[in-house]
C-alpha positions, 0 to 999 in steps of 0.5 A: 500872509497865509489863508487857511482854515478856521480852526474850532477851537471856542469850546474850551473851558478855563481848566481844560488843556489847549492841545493845539495852539491856535493862531488867531485870523484878521477878516480883511478885503473879504477874507478870514487870514492870517498875519505874519509871525508871532506879535502877541501870545495868548493865555488863557486868564484863569489857567495860565496856560498859552492856548493862541497866537494873533498877528495883524503883520503885513495887513495891507491897510491903505487896501483894507480902508479902500474895501471897506470905503468902496464895498461896505460903504456903497452898500450901506449908503444904497439902504434906507434907516429902515432897512439898516435897522431891521438889518440890526435887529435881525443881528441880534436874533441871530446873535442870541442864539448862539450867546451859549458859546459866547460865554464859553470862550469869555471865561478864558477872559477871567471872567465870570459869568455875571462879568461875560453877561455885561459883556456878550448880552450887554452887546448885544442889547446895544444891538437892539436899541439902536436898531430901535431907533430907525423910528427916529430917522426917516425912510430915507439912506441920510436923514433931514434935519431939524425943520425950514429955514423961510429966507425969502418974504414971498415964501420961494426960497428957504433952506434946510440941513440934510445930513449924509453918511460919511463916505469912509470908514469908521476905525474902532480901537478897543480895550481888551475888557470888553470884547464884545460889547466894545465891539458891538455898542461902536459898530452898532451907530456906524452900522446905522449911519450908513457908515462901514467899520474896521474894528481893532480889538484888543490883541490879549481879548481879541479871540472871544471878538472873533468868534462872533465876527466869525459868525456874522460874517457867516449869517451873511446878515451884513452886506460884505465889507461893512464889518473887517476885524483886524487882529493884533497890534495893527500897527499902521491902522490910521496911517490911510485914514481921509476926512470922509472916516472917523477913528474912535479909540477905547483905552487907556487917556495916554494911549488917546493923546498919541493917538489922537496928536497922530498927524494924519488925523490933524492934516486930514481934519479926522474925527477922533473920538476918545474915550479914556479910562477914568478916576471914577467917583462915588458920593454918599450923600449926608442923609444916607446914615448907617440904618438907613436903605441909602447907606445899604444900597451905597456899599453894595453898589460901591463892592459890586463895582471892585469886583464887577469884571475884577474892576476892569470897566473904564466906569469902574468907582476909583474914588469913595467919598463919604460924610467924615463923620462916618468914614468907619462905618463905611469903612467896616461895613465894605471890608466885611463886604469885600471878605466875602468875595470868593476869587478863583475860576468863575466854573466854581461854585461860589466863586463871584471875582475871576482874574484879571484878563492877562497877567501884564495886567496884574503888573501893571495894577501891582505899580500903581498900588504901590505907588498909591500905597506911598500917599495913602493906607490899605485898609483891606486886601493884600496882593500876596495873600488871597484865597483863589478857588479852584486855579492856582494864584502864581499862573492864573491873573488873580488879583485881590480886591484893595480897599485904601483910605486916604484921610487927607485927600486935597493934600494926598493928591495921588489917588486924583492921578492915578487910576490902578486899572482893577480891582482897587477904590479908595474912600475918602473923606468929605466935610459937606457937599461943596467938598464933595464936589471939588473932589470929583472936581479934582479927577480932572473929568469922568466918565461918570460919578454917582450919588445915593441920597434920599434928599432930592435938595442935595441930589440937584444941588450936587448934579448941577454943580458936578455935571460939568466935570463929569460924562454922567451921573447916577442917582441912586436910592431906594426908590430907583434901586430896584431896576437901576441898571447901576453906575457901571452900566452905559446904556445904549441910548444915553451918551457914554464919555465924559470932559477932560481926563475922560477924552472929552468925546461922546458915544452912543447916546441914541439918536446923536450917536448916530449923527456923529457918522453923518455930515450935516449939509445945508441946501437951500432952494425952492420949497417945492425943490425942497420937497423934492429933496429931503421927500419931507413937505416943505411949506408952499411946495406945490400940492398937485390935488390928490386923484382919487382922494387920498384915503383911497390910495394905497401906501405907494400909491401916495405921492409926497405933497399931493394934496386934498382941498376938502369943502368948507364949513361956517363956525357957529355958536351952536358948535361950540355949545354943543362941543362944550357939551360933548368934551365937558371943555367949559372954559370960560373963553368958550362959555361965557361972553362977559368974561372977556374984558382983558383976554385977548378974544373978541367974543366967544371961541371956538374950541381948538380942539374943536376946529381940529375934529371938525377938520377931521371931519372934512379931510375924511374919505368915510368909506373902506379902504387902504387907510387901516387907522390913525393912530396918533399928531405928532404936533398940532398948532392953533395960531388964530382965534375962530369965531362964530361966522367964519369959515374953515376949509383944510388942504389935507398933504402927504408929508412923509411916508415911511416903509413898515416892515411886516411882524410876521407872515400874517401880518398886513403889508403897510406903512406910515403915512404923515399928512398934513392938516392946513386949516386955514379960514375965509381970508386964507390964513392958517388958523391950525396946524397939525400932523396925523399919522396914519397906517396905510395898507400896501397894495402888494401885501408880499413885501 
């Protein structure tokens, strides 16, 4: 391998001719290196000019994986979820300042500005979304999953679950159509989990991924070894995986199946997540007739899905189901809208659709269109005759939108088996909602299906009966259309994937996605031991008395388990009457003793919220101190009725501590402390439980 200086060729535009051929580099083992020879020649999708080559030949993948595990993994595992989340946020903010040059180079992939926005700012937005997940995780390098399980009568033996980062690498093999989003939506999740990544983008558009990775590496925001980049064919990249690694693949179902069957994945039981291109559908509800807002929304959304990213999205609509009585109206409306789509160089005014990513894609899409044309009719578009603005149709990777009509989708089945991965879709009729659901199922598993309807009963019936065959379902109507992210946009906090043909995997999904990179382990022991391991107080653990009062201690000084044992209060009928007057809560069980026959109450019962309020009066230390504010209750349960004459006290225990970053130099350094409020009566039995959240000042205001 040859180590070379980075050559800045990024500020190119599709209409400008490259002066010198560039060689796209790989970032592995802490160095930018070039592979041996040429594996792939790279062309500007608009002009057809070759401007670069790429190769990963000669890379030592065993060394690369080891480097990631040992260098990147070790650094990430030392970080808490809070620190990893702040790292992702810092990276997102940094990349936003550089976005203009990504847009400029993205044009070479054939993308319009809107196409590029989805890829670039959509990808950066994914970093932001995953960074925000830190609020759902503890201030630890590992995750405490669920609640403790009591395993003994006396409470001295309990069980719990923790989830720790896998001690391997995440290998992401991505498709050509989203060279930035495809990388960022995946690494955001594994980095949040504390697992390093090796990204293998498509060789055809890897130049855009390389540009961003150069900026990521230069920023120093990520620990060294936490991100490596393989540009080229990447042959052999999964030959050295182990049982702690995770492999993800985005692309064609056929390639995904080959990779999934790799002997090393099977031998080592390596998790493999497949997100495959699928025959996604869009259904027009029977209520959405011409003249309704929903009809217009449907036409706009269906045509957008054909033309955005030139239909080269794994989520693009391939099958359009409409009530048979309005097929003609839908067809004419879509043809009219598609006819207004200007194809060409995105730099030209008015261009709304660019090129496919490569000329190879043009050939592949043409083959699939010709196959589909054997069983259904083209009603719009011509692969050989269409206008291109500001570019040459022959030299660029341009393709006309193609709209088919299939008059018998239950017999003419190619449409349910063949995907043309370009601006191609098929209209088909259905008689009733049951048929629409069946047609959706005939795609054998989709990433997403949309239904456009204003009738919530139709929506419910469709969703409940089509969910089993879809990873996501969008219900679109006038009420949500203005703010809807659309059919083709997976969202980082929702799962992305689908059953069957779509691959059977899940990506993103907020917290769910992070957990994919963690190993869940059951732990058993005494509550005090489990408290120490989880750094969350477990019922039955030791509760050393806090000295001084916990409200007199700074964030750094508090220890999980420290407890204040409060003074006690005997509840009276006057308390109940006064609280009813103050709160306005005159529920019969509190104020009308004559109405208790047939209830669970023996006599007038104290308000649960009075008990909680009185508990606060007992545990609060009123003087000014490190506690800045109490800002909420995570959970609250009233477990036993409290009658006049009962005496209550509180065990007030530090349950969990979560560090919090300063938002500015002027901000107060602080952390979040969760306290367990255990209210008990004169028998020692718990009558109420709550977890309150407080903001506590740090002693060290610089941290």
